[in-house]
C-alpha positions as CSV (number, residue, x, y, z in Angstrom):
1,M,41.4,52.8,174.8
2,A,42.6,50.0,172.6
3,S,46.1,50.2,174.0
4,I,44.8,49.9,177.5
5,T,42.7,46.8,176.6
6,L,45.7,45.2,174.9
7,H,47.9,45.9,177.9
8,R,45.4,44.3,180.2
9,R,45.1,41.2,178.0
10,L,48.9,40.9,177.9
11,S,49.1,41.3,181.6
12,A,46.5,38.6,182.2
13,A,48.2,36.3,179.8
14,L,51.5,36.7,181.5
15,W,49.9,36.2,184.9
16,R,48.3,33.0,183.8
17,R,51.5,31.7,182.3
18,P,54.5,32.5,184.6
19,S,56.8,30.6,182.3
20,L,55.9,33.0,179.5
21,A,56.7,36.0,181.7
22,L,60.0,34.5,182.7
23,T,60.9,33.8,179.0
24,A,60.0,37.4,178.0
25,T,62.3,38.7,180.8
26,L,65.3,36.5,180.0
27,V,65.2,36.6,176.2
28,P,66.7,40.2,175.8
29,P,69.7,39.7,178.1
30,L,70.3,36.2,176.7
31,A,70.1,37.4,173.2
32,W,72.6,40.2,174.0
33,F,74.9,37.6,175.6
34,V,74.8,35.2,172.7
35,L,75.1,37.8,169.9
36,I,77.5,40.3,171.5
37,Y,79.6,38.4,174.0
38,L,79.7,34.9,172.6
39,G,79.7,36.2,169.0
40,A,82.8,38.3,169.8
41,L,84.6,35.3,171.2
42,V,83.7,33.2,168.1
43,L,84.9,35.9,165.8
44,L,88.1,36.1,167.9
45,F,88.8,32.4,167.4
46,I,88.0,32.6,163.7
47,T,90.3,35.6,163.2
48,A,93.1,33.7,164.9
49,F,93.2,31.3,161.9
50,W,93.7,34.1,159.4
51,S,96.9,35.9,158.4
52,V,98.2,39.2,157.1
53,D,99.5,39.6,153.6
54,A,103.2,40.7,153.9
55,L,103.0,42.9,150.8
56,T,99.6,44.7,151.1
57,G,99.1,44.5,154.9
58,E,95.5,43.3,154.2
59,I,94.0,40.4,156.2
60,D,94.1,37.2,154.3
61,R,91.0,35.1,155.3
62,T,92.5,31.8,154.2
63,W,92.6,29.5,157.2
64,T,96.0,28.7,158.5
65,F,97.8,27.6,161.7
66,E,100.6,30.0,161.1
67,N,99.9,32.2,164.1
68,F,99.7,29.3,166.5
69,S,102.9,27.8,165.1
70,R,104.6,31.2,165.5
71,I,103.6,31.3,169.1
72,L,104.6,27.8,170.0
73,G,107.8,28.0,168.1
74,S,109.0,31.3,169.6
75,P,110.8,31.1,173.0
76,T,109.9,34.8,173.6
77,Y,106.2,34.4,173.2
78,R,106.2,31.2,175.3
79,A,108.2,33.0,178.0
80,I,105.7,35.9,178.0
81,A,102.8,33.5,178.3
82,L,104.4,31.6,181.2
83,R,105.4,34.9,182.9
84,T,101.8,36.1,182.7
85,I,100.3,32.8,184.0
86,G,103.0,32.6,186.8
87,M,102.3,36.2,187.9
88,A,98.5,35.5,188.0
89,A,99.1,32.4,190.1
90,A,101.4,34.3,192.5
91,V,99.0,37.2,192.9
92,T,96.1,34.8,193.5
93,I,98.0,32.9,196.2
94,T,99.2,36.1,197.9
95,D,95.7,37.6,198.0
96,A,94.3,34.3,199.4
97,L,96.8,34.3,202.2
98,I,96.1,38.0,203.0
99,A,92.3,37.9,202.5
100,Y,91.5,34.7,204.5
101,P,92.3,35.9,208.0
102,F,90.9,39.4,207.3
103,A,87.6,37.9,205.9
104,F,87.4,35.5,208.8
105,F,87.8,38.3,211.3
106,M,85.1,40.3,209.6
107,A,82.6,37.4,209.3
108,R,83.1,35.6,212.6
109,I,84.7,37.9,215.2
110,A,84.0,41.6,214.4
111,G,80.9,43.3,215.8
112,P,78.2,44.7,213.4
113,K,79.6,48.3,213.5
114,L,83.2,47.2,213.0
115,R,82.2,44.8,210.3
116,V,80.5,47.6,208.3
117,T,83.6,49.8,208.8
118,L,86.0,47.1,207.6
119,L,83.8,46.2,204.6
120,T,83.7,49.9,203.7
121,L,87.5,50.1,203.9
122,V,87.8,47.0,201.7
123,L,85.5,48.5,199.0
124,L,86.8,52.1,199.3
125,P,89.8,51.7,196.9
126,L,87.4,50.5,194.2
127,W,85.8,54.0,194.3
128,S,89.0,55.6,192.9
129,S,90.4,55.3,189.5
130,Y,92.5,52.2,188.6
131,L,95.2,54.4,187.1
132,A,95.3,56.6,190.2
133,R,96.0,53.6,192.4
134,V,98.7,52.3,190.0
135,Y,100.4,55.7,189.8
136,A,100.2,56.0,193.6
137,W,102.2,52.7,194.0
138,R,104.5,53.9,191.3
139,L,105.4,56.9,193.4
140,I,105.7,54.7,196.5
141,L,108.1,52.2,195.0
142,A,110.2,54.6,192.9
143,H,113.9,55.1,193.7
144,D,113.2,58.4,195.5
145,G,109.7,57.3,196.6
146,V,108.1,56.9,200.0
147,L,109.3,53.3,200.6
148,N,113.0,54.1,200.2
149,W,112.5,57.4,202.2
150,A,111.0,55.4,205.1
151,L,113.8,52.8,205.0
152,N,116.5,55.5,205.0
153,S,114.9,57.3,207.9
154,I,115.4,54.2,210.1
155,G,118.9,53.5,208.8
156,L,118.1,50.8,206.2
157,P,119.4,50.8,202.6
158,D,117.2,51.4,199.6
159,L,115.1,48.5,198.5
160,D,114.9,49.6,194.8
161,I,112.1,47.4,193.6
162,G,110.4,50.0,191.5
163,Y,110.0,49.1,187.8
164,S,110.5,45.4,188.4
165,R,108.4,42.2,188.6
166,W,108.4,42.6,192.4
167,A,106.6,45.9,191.9
168,M,104.1,44.3,189.6
169,W,103.4,41.6,192.1
170,I,102.8,44.1,194.9
171,V,100.6,46.4,192.8
172,F,98.6,43.5,191.4
173,S,98.1,42.0,194.9
174,Y,96.9,45.3,196.2
175,I,94.6,46.2,193.3
176,W,92.7,42.8,193.2
177,L,92.7,42.1,197.0
178,P,89.0,43.4,197.4
179,F,87.9,40.8,194.8
180,M,89.3,38.1,197.0
181,I,88.1,39.4,200.3
182,T,84.4,39.9,199.3
183,P,83.5,36.3,198.2
184,L,85.6,34.9,201.0
185,Y,83.7,37.0,203.5
186,T,80.4,35.9,202.0
187,A,81.3,32.2,202.2
188,L,82.6,32.5,205.8
189,E,79.5,34.4,206.9
190,R,77.2,31.6,205.7
191,I,78.8,29.0,207.9
192,P,76.4,28.2,210.8
193,H,77.7,29.0,214.2
194,S,76.3,25.7,215.5
195,L,79.0,23.9,213.5
196,F,81.7,25.7,215.5
197,E,80.0,24.7,218.7
198,A,79.6,21.1,217.7
199,S,83.3,20.9,216.8
200,E,84.2,22.4,220.1
201,D,81.9,20.0,222.0
202,L,83.6,17.1,220.2
203,G,87.0,18.2,221.5
204,A,88.4,19.5,218.3
205,R,91.1,22.2,218.6
206,S,91.1,25.4,216.6
207,W,93.3,24.1,213.7
208,R,91.3,20.9,213.4
209,T,88.1,22.9,213.3
210,F,89.6,25.1,210.6
211,G,90.7,22.1,208.5
212,R,87.6,20.0,208.9
213,V,84.9,22.7,209.1
214,V,85.9,26.2,208.0
215,L,88.1,25.4,205.0
216,P,85.8,22.9,203.2
217,L,82.8,25.2,203.7
218,S,84.6,28.3,202.6
219,L,86.4,26.7,199.7
220,P,83.8,27.9,197.1
221,G,84.4,31.5,198.2
222,L,88.1,31.0,198.0
223,V,87.9,29.6,194.5
224,A,85.4,32.3,193.5
225,G,87.8,35.0,194.7
226,S,90.7,33.3,192.9
227,I,88.8,33.4,189.6
228,F,88.6,37.1,189.9
229,T,92.2,37.7,190.9
230,F,93.6,35.2,188.4
231,S,91.6,36.3,185.4
232,L,92.1,40.0,186.1
233,T,95.9,39.6,186.4
234,L,95.9,37.4,183.3
235,G,94.3,40.0,181.1
236,D,96.0,43.2,182.4
237,Y,98.4,45.1,180.4
238,I,98.5,48.6,182.0
239,T,100.3,47.7,185.2
240,P,103.2,46.0,183.4
241,V,103.7,49.2,181.3
242,L,103.5,51.6,184.3
243,V,105.5,49.7,187.0
244,G,107.2,46.8,185.2
245,G,110.8,47.0,184.1
246,P,112.4,45.7,180.9
247,G,111.3,42.3,179.9
248,S,108.0,42.6,181.9
249,D,105.6,42.3,179.0
250,F,102.4,40.4,179.5
251,I,100.1,38.7,177.1
252,G,98.0,41.9,177.0
253,N,101.0,44.0,176.0
254,V,101.7,41.7,173.0
255,V,98.1,41.8,171.9
256,Y,98.0,45.6,172.2
257,A,101.2,46.0,170.2
258,N,100.0,43.7,167.4
259,V,96.6,45.4,167.2
260,G,98.0,49.0,167.2
261,I,101.6,49.2,166.0
262,A,102.2,46.0,164.0
263,N,98.6,45.9,162.7
264,N,98.6,42.1,162.8
265,V,95.1,41.5,164.2
266,P,95.0,37.7,163.4
267,F,98.2,37.1,165.5
268,A,96.8,39.3,168.3
269,A,93.6,37.2,168.2
270,A,95.7,34.0,168.4
271,Y,97.7,35.2,171.3
272,A,94.6,36.6,173.1
273,A,93.2,33.0,172.9
274,I,95.8,31.8,175.4
275,P,94.3,33.5,178.5
276,L,90.8,32.4,177.3
277,I,91.9,28.8,177.1
278,V,93.6,29.0,180.5
279,M,90.5,30.6,182.1
280,A,88.3,28.0,180.5
281,L,90.3,25.2,182.1
282,Y,90.4,27.1,185.4
283,L,86.7,27.7,185.4
284,T,86.0,24.1,184.7
285,L,88.1,23.1,187.7
286,A,86.5,25.9,189.8
287,R,83.0,24.7,188.9
288,R,83.8,21.2,190.1
289,L,84.9,22.7,193.4
290,G,81.6,24.6,193.7
291,A,82.8,28.1,193.2
292,S,79.5,29.2,191.6
293,D,77.8,28.7,194.9
294,A,79.6,31.7,196.4
295,M,79.6,34.0,193.4
């Protein structure tokens, strides 16, 4: 009986003070975010300033810039970082060029039934395993794979792009394409049809309507999709291992090697800070472009 009375008093207090109810709802997830997520990032940056004792292999918690000096002073590590950032940018641009007309067709031209069908097809690959999709492309792009077989059947020579950076570019573009189409579709669907009619009434042609109406209003969705494709490519290390050739290491591969084989966690933390810094700069720019409105 006492518990029922306490429950009623608590319910009445929360009903009289909506702000208290909102605070009670938000505190647990915010506490988890601060303690677990932000706490892990802080610990990562702190560990980046430590080092490993060459004799004992133990972590020396004396603060030093040795790891960052090693990264900046090594052409190999600089090349890997630039390769990763360049691939992330190339995949983002490729997905944007493919996703834009597809999302526009879904949002503005396709009927309700066809729209649902196309949206299902876009999301369908996400229902399968990431590794299964990568291995499928590995079989397609291999020397004796489906791609070369199809080319040979029509009299064309082998393409031989398996285990190369071209293969990584194709696989990354395919895997992350749904993450570009979805926010673009959402942004394009929000554009009022009256704006297209007004542009047509004012005598604007299709390309002018696209440049003055469609593109500015869908830019938040485009930037939101690019955040996903850019960050996911930036942090991936499985695809370079499975479909990349020699010299195709990414930042994630270096981090993995130093955590597991070399047992140099401070250097791995310092190298892992590179994509975090790049994404922080990218998110700052995306926020100014209004990407959060479409996410």
